[in-house]
C-alpha positions as CSV (number, residue, x, y, z in Angstrom):
1,X,0.0,-0.1,0.0
2,X,1.0,3.4,-0.4
3,X,1.9,5.9,2.4
4,X,1.1,9.3,0.4
5,X,-2.8,9.4,-0.8
6,X,-3.3,12.5,-2.7
7,X,-6.6,14.7,-2.2
8,X,-7.4,14.4,-5.8
9,X,-5.7,12.9,-9.0
10,X,-6.8,12.5,-12.4
11,X,-5.8,11.4,-15.9
12,X,-7.1,12.6,-19.4
13,X,-7.1,10.2,-22.5
14,X,-8.8,9.5,-25.7
15,X,-9.8,5.7,-26.2
16,X,-11.9,4.3,-28.7
17,X,-14.9,2.3,-27.7
18,X,-13.2,-1.1,-27.8
19,X,-10.3,0.2,-25.5
20,X,-12.8,1.5,-23.0
21,X,-14.6,-1.8,-23.1
22,X,-11.0,-3.5,-22.2
23,X,-10.6,-0.7,-19.2
24,X,-14.0,-1.6,-17.9
25,X,-13.1,-5.3,-18.1
26,X,-10.0,-4.6,-16.2
27,X,-11.8,-2.9,-13.6
28,X,-14.2,-5.7,-12.7
29,X,-11.4,-8.0,-13.1
30,X,-9.6,-6.4,-10.0
31,X,-12.9,-7.0,-7.8
32,X,-14.3,-3.6,-8.5
33,X,-18.0,-2.9,-9.2
34,X,-19.1,-0.4,-11.9
35,X,-22.2,1.7,-11.5
36,X,-24.1,4.4,-13.3
37,X,-24.8,7.8,-11.8
38,X,-28.9,7.4,-11.2
39,X,-31.0,4.8,-10.0
40,X,-34.7,4.2,-9.4
41,X,-34.1,2.9,-6.0
42,X,-31.9,3.9,-3.1
43,X,-29.5,1.4,-4.2
44,X,-26.7,2.1,-6.6
45,X,-27.4,0.5,-10.1
46,X,-24.4,-1.4,-11.6
47,X,-23.7,-1.2,-15.2
48,X,-25.7,-4.1,-17.0
49,X,-23.8,-3.4,-20.6
50,X,-20.6,-1.9,-22.0
51,X,-22.4,-0.2,-24.8
52,X,-22.4,3.9,-25.2
53,X,-21.5,4.6,-21.5
54,X,-21.0,8.3,-20.4
55,X,-20.0,8.7,-16.8
56,X,-19.5,5.7,-14.4
57,X,-18.2,5.1,-11.1
58,X,-16.3,2.3,-9.7
59,X,-15.1,1.1,-6.3
60,X,-13.8,-2.2,-4.6
61,X,-16.7,-4.5,-3.9
62,X,-16.1,-4.2,0.0
63,X,-16.9,-0.3,-0.2
64,X,-20.3,-0.8,-2.1
65,X,-22.4,-0.5,1.2
66,X,-20.7,2.8,1.9
67,X,-21.9,4.3,-1.6
68,X,-24.6,7.4,-0.7
69,X,-27.4,7.8,-2.6
70,X,-29.3,11.2,-2.8
71,X,-32.9,11.5,-3.8
72,X,-34.2,14.2,-6.1
73,X,-37.4,15.9,-5.7
74,X,-38.7,13.8,-8.8
75,X,-37.9,10.7,-6.8
76,X,-35.0,9.6,-8.8
77,X,-31.6,8.7,-6.9
78,X,-28.2,9.7,-7.8
79,X,-24.8,8.7,-6.5
80,X,-23.1,11.0,-4.3
81,X,-19.6,11.1,-5.7
82,X,-18.4,13.7,-2.8
83,X,-19.2,11.6,-0.1
84,X,-19.1,8.0,-1.4
85,X,-15.9,5.9,-1.8
86,X,-15.9,6.0,-5.7
87,X,-13.7,6.7,-8.7
88,X,-15.3,8.5,-11.3
89,X,-14.7,7.6,-15.0
90,X,-16.0,9.7,-17.9
91,X,-15.6,7.2,-20.8
92,X,-14.6,8.5,-24.3
93,X,-18.0,8.5,-26.5
94,X,-17.9,7.9,-30.1
95,X,-20.5,9.8,-32.3
96,X,-19.9,9.4,-36.0
97,X,-16.4,10.9,-36.8
98,X,-15.8,12.3,-33.3
99,X,-14.4,10.9,-29.9
100,X,-14.7,12.9,-26.6
101,X,-12.1,13.1,-24.1
102,X,-12.4,10.9,-21.4
103,X,-11.2,11.4,-17.7
104,X,-10.4,9.2,-14.7
105,X,-10.7,11.1,-11.3
106,X,-9.9,10.0,-7.9
107,X,-11.2,11.9,-4.7
108,X,-9.1,10.8,-1.5
109,X,-12.0,11.8,1.1
110,X,-14.2,14.8,1.9
111,X,-14.5,17.5,4.3
112,X,-17.0,16.6,7.3
113,X,-17.9,18.3,10.3
114,X,-14.8,17.5,12.2
115,X,-12.3,18.1,9.5
116,X,-10.9,15.9,6.6
117,X,-12.3,12.3,6.4
118,X,-10.2,9.9,4.1
119,X,-11.5,7.2,2.0
120,X,-10.1,3.7,2.3
121,X,-6.4,3.3,0.8
122,X,-7.6,0.6,-1.1
123,X,-9.5,2.8,-3.3
124,X,-6.4,4.8,-4.2
125,X,-4.7,1.5,-5.1
126,X,-7.6,0.8,-7.6
127,X,-7.2,4.1,-9.1
128,X,-3.5,3.6,-9.5
129,X,-3.7,0.1,-10.8
130,X,-6.4,1.2,-13.2
131,X,-4.3,4.4,-14.5
132,X,-1.2,2.0,-15.1
133,X,-3.1,-0.3,-16.9
134,X,-4.7,2.3,-19.2
135,X,-1.1,3.9,-19.7
136,X,0.7,0.6,-20.4
137,X,-2.0,-1.2,-22.6
138,X,-3.4,2.0,-24.8
139,X,-1.7,5.2,-24.3
140,X,1.2,6.7,-26.3
141,X,3.5,9.8,-25.7
142,X,1.4,12.0,-28.2
143,X,-1.2,14.3,-26.7
144,X,-4.1,16.6,-28.0
145,X,-6.2,18.9,-25.9
146,X,-4.1,17.9,-22.6
147,X,-4.9,14.3,-23.0
148,X,-2.8,11.3,-23.9
149,X,-3.8,9.4,-27.1
150,X,-4.2,5.8,-27.7
151,X,-2.6,4.2,-30.9
152,X,-6.4,3.5,-32.0
153,X,-7.3,6.9,-31.4
154,X,-4.4,8.5,-33.5
155,X,-5.4,5.9,-36.2
156,X,-8.9,7.2,-35.9
157,X,-7.8,10.8,-36.5
158,X,-5.5,9.5,-39.5
159,X,-8.7,8.2,-41.1
160,X,-10.3,11.6,-40.8
161,X,-12.0,11.4,-37.4
162,X,-11.9,14.1,-34.9
163,X,-11.4,14.5,-31.2
164,X,-13.3,16.9,-28.7
165,X,-12.2,17.7,-25.5
166,X,-15.9,18.1,-24.4
């Protein structure tokens, strides 16, 4: 385990849908569960398919009971990413000839009534392992819009595709 856990950490990237599916498979192979941001019930809703995802959250399975869900006036529940031990993954989305920039964001805890409340160290370890997997498996040195490109996204550009930072 690590001795120094940052308050926040993030990585930006451009991945194709196939590469994103590979990242999600890696995450689940590491004993983590993946959730969408909304639910019809007070329990977080797990991702049931890897098609056309936008923003998802993941955490080691042991921390699922600690995920907080808040209810809107319309009766829809949403995952409280500020107070829950989860890692945010904004997936790259491909629309026609455009791939959006992806991001993985780690939050080390939150400020509670009595000061800083750290999340478990294993959450940061999950972030680091996933980041290393993305970097070693897909990313190259070239960057665009402050994000690392994958070989496949560079090829996508060469074939007339475009990248978007939004």
